[in-house]
C-alpha positions, 0 to 999 in steps of 0.5 A: 558861486560864480564870480564875474570880473570887469576887465574891459576898461582901457585904463586911460588914467594910467596913461602910457602904461595901458597903451599896449597892455590891458590894465588888469595885466599890469603886474603887482609883485610877480603876477598881473593884478587879475592873476591875484584875483583868480587866485583869491577866488580859487582859494575860496572855492569859486572856480567859475569866472566870467571875464568881461573883456574889451580893450586889448581883450585878446591879451587877456584871453591868451594869458588866462586861457580857460583857467585850467592852470589855476584849477578854475574855468574861465569864460569870456564875453567881449565888449564891442563898445564901453557900456559902463560897470552895469551895462556890461553885465547885460549879457550875462542875464540869461546865464546867471540865475543865483547870487554871484560875486563881482569884481573890478579888474583893477582892485587888489584885495585880500578880502575874505570872500566867504564871509562876504558871500555869507553876509549877503546870503543872511540878508535875504531881501537884498538885491545887492551887497556892496563892500564898504570901507572907510575912504582916506578921500572922502571929497573925491569919493561916492559916499554912502549912509547905512542904518543899524542893520547895515542896509544902504539908506542914501548914496552921495555921488561926487563931487561933494560940496566943499566943507559939506562931506557926508561921512566917510563910508565909501563903496570898494568895487566889490559886490555880491549881487542877486539875479534880481539885480539885472532887472534894474539895468536898462535895456540898452546903453551905457550904464554905471552901477553906483551912479545909475543902478543903485539910485534906481533900486532905492527909488523902487524900495529895493534892499541894498546893504553895506558889508563893512570890512577893514580888509585890504581893498584898493584900486590901482587905477592911477599911477599914484595908486599903482605905486601904493598898491605895489609898495603895499604888496612888497611890504607884506601889507597885502598877503601873498597867495 
């Protein structure tokens, strides 16, 4: 299986921290979050990795190189303008012909990648499978509903009406995607996975599944979240790879 990491964002919510360093190179413990992700992939035998880069792309390319020091092969696609989480994938349509793993470059996780991929494979009709979990901030999260087979039936995009929050299941920015996913990405323009593509798949009767997990998945895209992730790492909440 191939993995794709979205590593092109400017990280504006982190303020001055990302003025001269790309968000995926911010350190968690002794290593950048991006390196933690690469090591996790390598642990599960995923050695073909594509990095979608944009903001301060050269710094990421210089740090990661061809990936050989971690025993993986890294290729790069440079984004000339922000295209969103789905729009950025457009350049890979001709290069990916099988299911692939997609990660956001600001997420720390210890998810069992093999179990996640196996779950997706068991749902033969799935266009996409998203890692889902109970969110502690449902008011500020995009929420979903699933049926007894874990098929996603509804997506509730934020903001939610005060006092009318539809559950607490949130999508955790980790996905296994079928090549059929590319059929739902508009040919041009900026496009987001959860806000545009997933609703479009549901409207067209396509199958989306949620992989429920209580494993550690947390983004470090704000100063408060970064502080929490660093504390979790130092306290052993996230195992060290």
